[in-house]
C-alpha positions as CSV (number, residue, x, y, z in Angstrom):
1,X,-19.5,-1.9,-27.0
2,X,-17.2,1.2,-26.8
3,X,-18.7,4.2,-25.0
4,X,-19.1,7.4,-26.9
5,X,-16.6,10.1,-26.4
6,X,-17.8,13.5,-24.8
7,X,-15.3,15.7,-26.4
8,X,-11.8,16.1,-27.6
9,X,-8.9,16.1,-25.2
10,X,-8.6,19.9,-25.5
11,X,-12.0,20.4,-24.6
12,X,-11.7,18.0,-21.6
13,X,-8.6,19.9,-20.5
14,X,-10.2,23.3,-20.9
15,X,-13.0,22.2,-18.6
16,X,-10.5,20.8,-16.1
17,X,-8.3,23.9,-16.0
18,X,-11.1,26.5,-15.9
19,X,-11.2,26.4,-12.1
20,X,-8.2,27.7,-10.3
21,X,-8.1,25.2,-7.5
22,X,-8.2,22.3,-10.1
23,X,-5.4,23.8,-12.1
24,X,-3.2,24.3,-8.9
25,X,-4.0,20.7,-8.0
26,X,-2.8,19.3,-11.3
27,X,0.2,21.7,-11.4
28,X,1.2,20.5,-7.9
29,X,1.0,16.9,-9.0
30,X,3.3,17.9,-12.0
31,X,5.9,19.5,-10.1
32,X,5.8,16.8,-7.3
33,X,6.4,14.2,-9.8
34,X,9.1,16.1,-11.5
35,X,10.8,16.7,-8.3
36,X,10.5,13.2,-7.0
37,X,11.7,11.8,-10.4
38,X,14.7,14.0,-9.9
39,X,15.5,12.5,-6.5
40,X,15.0,9.0,-7.6
41,X,17.3,9.4,-10.5
42,X,20.1,11.4,-9.1
43,X,20.4,11.1,-5.3
44,X,22.3,7.9,-5.4
45,X,24.9,9.6,-7.9
46,X,25.2,12.3,-5.4
47,X,25.9,10.3,-2.7
48,X,28.4,8.1,-4.5
49,X,30.2,11.4,-5.6
50,X,30.3,12.4,-1.9
51,X,32.1,9.1,-1.1
52,X,29.3,6.6,0.0
53,X,30.0,3.0,-0.8
54,X,26.2,1.9,-0.6
55,X,25.8,2.0,3.2
56,X,24.0,5.4,3.2
57,X,22.0,4.6,0.1
58,X,20.5,1.6,1.7
59,X,20.0,3.5,5.1
60,X,18.2,6.2,3.0
61,X,15.9,3.8,1.6
62,X,15.2,2.1,4.8
63,X,14.6,5.5,6.3
64,X,12.2,6.7,3.7
65,X,10.2,3.3,3.8
66,X,9.9,3.3,7.5
67,X,8.8,6.9,7.9
68,X,6.3,6.6,4.9
69,X,4.3,3.9,6.6
70,X,2.8,6.2,9.5
71,X,2.5,9.2,7.2
72,X,0.3,7.1,4.8
73,X,-1.6,5.5,7.7
74,X,-2.7,9.0,8.9
75,X,-2.9,10.8,5.6
76,X,-6.7,10.8,5.3
77,X,-6.9,12.4,8.8
78,X,-4.3,15.1,7.7
79,X,-6.3,15.9,4.5
80,X,-9.6,16.1,6.3
81,X,-7.8,18.4,9.0
82,X,-5.9,20.8,7.0
83,X,-7.5,20.4,3.5
84,X,-6.4,19.1,0.2
85,X,-4.7,22.1,-1.2
86,X,-2.9,22.8,2.3
87,X,-1.7,19.0,2.1
88,X,-0.2,19.9,-1.4
89,X,1.4,22.8,-0.2
90,X,2.8,20.9,2.5
91,X,4.2,18.3,0.3
92,X,5.9,21.1,-2.2
93,X,7.5,22.8,0.8
94,X,8.8,19.4,2.1
95,X,10.1,18.6,-1.4
96,X,11.5,22.1,-1.5
97,X,13.4,21.5,1.9
98,X,14.9,18.0,0.7
99,X,16.2,19.6,-2.7
100,X,17.8,22.5,-0.8
101,X,19.5,20.2,1.7
102,X,20.5,17.9,-1.1
103,X,22.6,21.0,-2.7
104,X,24.4,21.8,0.7
105,X,25.3,18.6,2.1
106,X,29.0,17.7,2.2
107,X,28.9,14.3,3.7
108,X,26.6,11.5,2.6
109,X,25.4,10.7,5.9
110,X,23.7,14.2,6.1
111,X,21.1,13.1,3.6
112,X,19.4,11.2,6.5
113,X,18.4,14.5,8.0
114,X,15.8,15.0,5.5
115,X,14.9,11.6,4.2
116,X,12.1,11.1,6.7
117,X,10.3,13.8,4.7
118,X,9.8,11.4,1.8
119,X,6.3,10.2,3.0
120,X,4.9,13.9,3.3
């Protein structure tokens, strides 16, 4: 048996976005998703344009994966300590720093300076 719906999608969205904290949370998720998608889609094109033959691409993937493991292992402690909203602000700041560095690098190896921020 299919459960009965409690309201239209607009009504549910209105309830979700009534609270400013909830609105900021969903807005942060949207922005983080958009920026991460842009990085995943275009970073390797940038590295290729800067002259990389694939070595830095592999090194950047390795670095992001290796640094992601400890970050994810301690993520619950960080959220408990600084709070969910501050964690979201930290993630947005790290993404802004990464995107900013991508705009000024002139050598493909320079991307490794900020790839460790991926897990945050």
